[in-house]
N, C-alpha and C positions, 0 to 999 in steps of 0.2 A: 206700286201699292194699288189695290182695288179700292173702289169707292167705299166709303165707311158706312156700314150698315146700321151701326149704333148712333144714328143721327139724333140730336136733341129735337124735342118737339117744339116747333115755333107756331104759337097760337095765332099770331097775326098772319103769318104766311098761309096757314091753313085756311083761315076765314077768307083771305083774298082768293085762293084757289077755288074754294067752294062757290063764292059769289061769282067767279068768272063762269064756272061750269053751268050755274042756274041761269044767270042773267044774260050771258053774252051769246046770242044766236049764231054769230060768225064762227065760234069756236067748235070744231069737230070733236064730239066726245069719244067716238070710237066704240060705242056700246056693243055693236055686233062684231067687233074685231077680235078674233081668238088670239090668245098668247101664242106666239110663234119663235120667240128668241129666248131660249132657256139656258140655265146653268148646266154644265156638264154634270151628269150624276157622279156622286163621290166614288162609287165602286170603280168606275171607269177613270176618273181623274187620277186616282191613287195609283194606278197600274203604270201609266206613262204620261205624266203631266205635260211634258213638252209638245205632245201630239195635240193638246187642246188649248195651250196657252200661246198667244201670238208672240213671235220672236223679234219681229222687225217693225210692224206697223199696226197701230191699234185703230179699228174701225167701229165707231159706236161708243157708248158710254161705259161698258163693263171694264175695259182695260185702259181707258183714256188717261188715267192719272199715274200710270206706271212710269217712273223716271227713265227706265232703260228704253222706253219707246219713244222718248221726247225728240230724238235726233230726226225722226221722219216728219215732225210738225212743219219744218220749213219747206219740205217738198209738198206737203198737203196745202200750205198757204200759197206756194207758187202755183199750183194747179187751181186753186180758187181764183187767183189773179188772172189766169189765162181764161178761165170760164167768163170772168168779168168783162174781159176784153171782147169776148164773142157775142155778148148780149147786144141786141140792136139798139134799143132805146131805153135802158134801164141800168140800174146798178145792182151790185151784189147784195146790198142792204135789202132790196126787195125780195130777194129769195129768202133771206133771213126773216123778213116780216111774214111771207107766206108760210114758212116752216113753223113760225110762232103761232099762228092761227091753228096749225096742225098738231100742236103740242100734245093734247090728250090723245089724239089718234096715234101718235108716235109712241107715247108711254104705253098705250095698250098693247103694243107688240112685245113688251119686255116682261118677263116673269119677275125679275127683281125690281124692288123699288129704286127709282133713279133720284138720288138726292142732289138734284140739280134744279136751279131755277129755270123758268121757261125760256128766257133770253139766252142763257148759256147753252141749254140744250138745243135751241134753234141754230146758234152759231156752229156748235159742234157738229151737228147733222149736216148743215150746209157745206162746211169745209170738207168733211169725210166724204160726202156724196160727190163733191167735185173731183176729189182725188180718185175715188172709185170709178167714176165716169170716165175719166181720162185714161185710167189704167185699162178699162174694159174696152175702149175704143180701138185698141190694137188688134182686137179679135174681130172687128167688123171688116169684111172683105166685099170686094165687088164681084161681079159675075166672072171676072178674069183672074180672081183669087188674090188681088192686090189690096193692101191695107188703105183704107180711106182716110186715115188720120196720120198726120206727120208727128213723129215722136220729137218733143223738144230735146235739144242738146243736153240739157241739165238733167234730163230723166233717162238718157240712153243706158246708163249702167244699171238703172233699176228695171227699165222696161226693154227687155231683149227678147224679140220674137223667136229667135234661135234657141232660146233658153240655155245660153252659154254661161250665164253669170249665176252666182249662188244667190244674189240678192233678188233676182227675178223669181227663182224657185221659192224662195222664203216668202215673198209677197203673194204668190199663188197659193202657198199652203195656208198663210194667215188669213186670207180673205174667204176661205171655205170653212174656217173654224166655227163651230156652233156659237161660241160666246163673242164672235167678232163679226156680227151681222147688223146691217141697218135695212130699214124697210125698202123694198124696191120702188115703191110709188114716189119716194123722194127723188130718185133718179129720173123718173118720168116727169116729175114737176119741173125740174131744171131744163130738160130737153123741150118740154112745152113752151117754156119761156124763150128759149133759144130759137125755136122754129115757129114761125107765124100760124102754121096749121098743125093740128094735133096728129094727123095720120102720119106724116113722115117721122115724127118723134117716136111714135109707137113701133113703126117698122124698124127704125134705127136701133131702138133699145132691144127689140127682139132679136135682130141680127147680131148685137153684141152678146146677148146671153147664149144663143145657140153656139156662136164661134167659141165662147169661153167654155161651154160645156163639152164641146169636141176636144178642146185642149186639155182640160183637167180630168175628164172622166176616164176611168180605167177601162171602160167598155167602148173600145173605138169602133166596133162594128154596128153600133146602134144607129138606126136611120133617124136623123133629126129632122123635123119639118123646117121648112124655109122660113116660117113666120109662126110665132106663138102668141098667145094672150097673155101678156105679162102681168095683167091685173089678177090672174089666178094664183100667182106665186108670192109669198111674203118677202122671201129674200133669196140670195144666191144659192145657199145650201139646200133650201127647199126646192128650187128649181132643178138642181143636180139630182136630188133624191127622186123627185117624180119622174125624171127622165130615165132612170135606172130601174126603178121598182115599179111593177105592174100595179094598177089599181085593182083591189080586191073588195068584193062586196059580200064575201062569205064571212059568217061570224067566226070569231076566234076565241080561244081560251088561253089563260095564263097559268092554269094548272092542269096536271094530267086529267084525261078523260076518265069518268066513272063508268062502272059497268051498267048502271041503270040508265045511262044515256044511249045506250046501244039497243038496237032492236032485237027481237027474239032470234032471227036468223043469224045475226052476227054473233050474238052470245053462243048460239049453238055451235057455229063453225069454230069459234075460239076454243070451246070446251073440247071439241073433237081433236083439234090441234094439240092441246094440252095433254090430252089422254095419250094421243099417238106418241108424243115425245116421251111421256113417262114410261109407257110400255116398251118403246124401243130401247131407252136407256136401261130398263130393268133386264131385258133380254140381253143386250150386249155385256152388261156386268156379269150376268151368269155364264154367258159363253166365255168371257175372259177368264173367269175363275176357273171353269173346267179346263180350258187350254192350258192355264198356268200349271195345274196339277199334271196333266198329260205330258207337257213339255219337260217339267221337272223330273218325272219318272223316266221319260225316253232318253233324256240327256245325261242323266247321272251315270248311266252305264258306259257311254263312250268317254265321259270325263274320267272315270276310274282307269279305262285303257290308256288315255292320254297321260294320266299320272305316273303310270308304270313305264312310259316311253321317255327316256331322259331328254331327248331333243324337243319334245313337245310338251313337257311337264311345265315348262315356263309360262305357256299361255293358259294353263288351267285356271289360275286365279283371275285374270282379266275376263275370261269367258264366263266364269260363274257371276262376277260382279255385273257384267253386261245383261245376262240374262235373268238372274235372280233378284237383283237389287230393285228393279222397278216393280217386279211381280210381289215382292215381299212387303212393299210399302202399304201402309194402311192409311186411310184418309185422315188427315190432321185438321183439326179446326184452327182456321187462321184467325189471327187477332186483328188483321187488317180488314177493314170495312169493304165490302164488295159493292156497296151502293155506288153507282157512278155519279160524277159530278153532274149538276143540272144541265150545264152547257155542253156536255159531251154527246156526241151522235155515235152510236155503235154501227160502224160501217167499215167494210174492208178498205185497206189502202189501194191506191191505183195499181201497184204492183201485184197485189193479191187479186184484184178485179181482172187484170190481164191474165194471170195464171189460171183463173176460172173460165176464161174465153169470153169475158165481157169486153166489148169494144168501146172505145170513147170517140166521140164525135163532136167537132166545134159547131156552134150555131152562130149566126149573125143576128143579133137582136138583144133585147134586155133579158132580165131574169125569168120572164114568162116563157122563155124557149127551153127552160130546164125540163128534161123528160127522160124517162127510162122506157125503152121499147123492149118488152119482154120477148116478143116473138124474134126479133133480131138480135137480142142480148146486146143492146147498145145504149150507153149513157150519153145523152146529149147535154152539153154545158156551154154556156156563152163564152166567147173569146174575151179574155182579160189581159190588159197590158200593165206590166208591173215596172215602175221606175221609182226614183227617189221620193216622189211625192205620193206615191200610192198608199203608203201605210197611214199617213196623216188623213188622207181623204176617206179611206175605208173606216177609220176609227171614228171620225165625226159623223160620217153617215150612220154608223151603228148608234152612236150617241144621240143624234137627232131622232132617229126612229124610236128609241127607248124613251125620249122625253115627250113626244107628242101624245102617245098613249091611246090614239084613236083608231088604230089599225094594228093588224098582226105584224110580228117582228119578222117580216119575210126576208129583209136583207140580213138581219143577224143570223137567221136560220140558214141563209146561203153561206155566210161566213163559217158558221159551224160545219156545214157540209164539206166545204173545201178543206177546213182544218182536219176533219175526219179522214179524208181520202189522201191527205198529203202528210206523210210521216218522215220521209227522208228526201234526199236530193234525187234519188232514183225515181220516186214518184213524180218529181218535178220535171225530170228528164222526159218521162214517158208523155206528161201532158204537154211539154213543150214540143216534142216530136209530132204530136198530134195536132198541133195548131191551136190548143185551147189556152195556152199561157204564152205570151209574148214577153220574153224576159229582157228587160233593159237594165237590170242590175248586174252586180259583178259575177255572180255565179248561181247555179241551181241551188247550192247550199244556202245562199243569202235568201232565195225566195222561200225555201222550206222553213227557214227561221222566221221569215215575215209572217207566214200562215200560222205556225205554231206559237208564235208570241202574240198573235192577235187577241185582244180582249174580246170576249164573246158576249152572249146575251146576259143581261144583269137580272132578268127574271125568266122563269120557265114559261115557255109558250108553245102553243100547238099551231102549226101552220099545216092544214090538212093536205095540201098538195105536195109539199116536200116530205112531210111524214110518210105519206103513202109511197112516194118514190123510194126513200130509204128502206122501208118495209119490203117493197118489191125487189130491190137490189139484194138485200140480205137473204130473202127467201130463195132467189135464183142462185145466189152464190153458194148457199150451204146445201142446195139440192145437187150440185155437181159431184159425180163420183170421185174425181180427182181431189176435190177438197175434203171429202169424207175420208178418203184413203190417207191423205196426208195428216189430217187431224188424228186418226186412229194411230198411225205410226208415232206421231208426236207423244199421244198418251201412253202407249204401251211399249215402245222401243227406246231404250236409253242409249243414246249414241252421242255421249258428251265430248269425245275427243277422236282424233284420227286412229289412235290405238284401240279404242273401244269399237270403232266400225270395223277395223281390220279383223279384230278378235271375232266379231259377229259373223263376218264373211268367212272366216276359217271354219267356224263351227257348222255354219250352213253347208258349205262344201263337204265337210266331214260327214254330217248327217246324210247328205246325198249320196256320198260314197258308200256308207253303211247300208243305206236303203237299196242302192243298186246291187251291192254284193248279196244281200239277203234275197233279192228277187232272182238273181242268177242261180243262187243255191236252191231255190225252191222250183224254178221252172227251167233252168239250164240255159246257158248262153252259148252261142255258136263262136267257136274260136277259129280264127284264120291261121292255119299253120304256115310256117316259112316256106314249105314246099309248094302251097297254093299260091303264095305270094310271087314265087319265082315263076311258076307256071303262067300266072296272070301277066 
């Protein structure tokens, strides 16, 4: 059960809290601390709740009171006891006392009101931080790649560096969930108490975060720095997000761009494109109508001949259906709305891009390496590794990005881009063969289902860089003659079955024979007599 939001108003408790804030100089108020730990937006939570709600361990206050997570409390308390044993000349209560003085700073991180008194919150944070610190220490490695921390025998089935146990994977997923975060500065406070000097504590925490990011991040080719400034990140999920998504200083929009925001040159170019498309469509429609009349007139005569020849009369009806059915159709007004969903990106699939001659190339880096080279017709995409944890990691990154609201939804736009180019397992296979997708799931079909089932942006956004890339890809794709010819054939030739295609082939060969015979009658054809063949 979640914390009760309908808490009764306690006047005395309110007065005590206000008096502490105003009178106690030792209490850190956290006025400059932005909210960083949010609830998952309801549109995302309703799609797949298990991806956002911890299944094994609660970290922080949002899910602390859930009965099904109480089994992990004994492991968390054991971790706190081991932390206490490592303290040089102090007790665990001192950590709680320090956290109590940081109560308001801790509360400032959370978007939801925490219906807990200060002492309860301090104990909760101290125990959860101890458990999280012990779990993260397995990702701290030496220069030789060996773990610096010995795993307690009681925790072996939970903390498995080889990731063979389901419990380990569940903990990994739980601690990156948006509602299951605690402030990182609490971990640093504990390490500063353990270490007599602050520098080793900062370096050790930095090493843990980098190692954890390498483990859980789907983008394995990102170059991680050996040391990071941990004070710049509020919690684990934010650290992971900032290492994947590039920093953008460009302004962004949450609604489609209006025409008045464009300059005169852009509006003129757009108008010319629209006029060209309209004129081309009109000309093609008129040519199509004229060809329909000519073909009907030319084909009706051979069809009459076919009807009088008993062996060939049986294919007369299929030929008529194949040639005339599509031509006689008049445009019908569809009752289905053609307005695309806000989260859809209109872009060809990987198989269609390959058909048009567009190459795919993997990059080693974060999302800033996404690029389309028009001259080389190459789409560059970062390498992404997909395993059993990826779905939860991606969904919580999308949720966090949507919650902070202070930057463009770059990551959500990337998810939409991948969702747009992946339709079937054939698309996944092509990306895997190119080295863009590293598949650790059961099959390519599972990867396709992962992307197609991914929750996308909850609000419409404009990311200029990715929008320009999609526009360039579409423009290049639709300019290829192969694509134009295939689209023309799809619109004008009805070939719904093998029999229809065979009938179409027969009539084409028949018309070719009739035309060849007419040419021979008009111009004369050289016949090779049997005598000439013998002489030859």
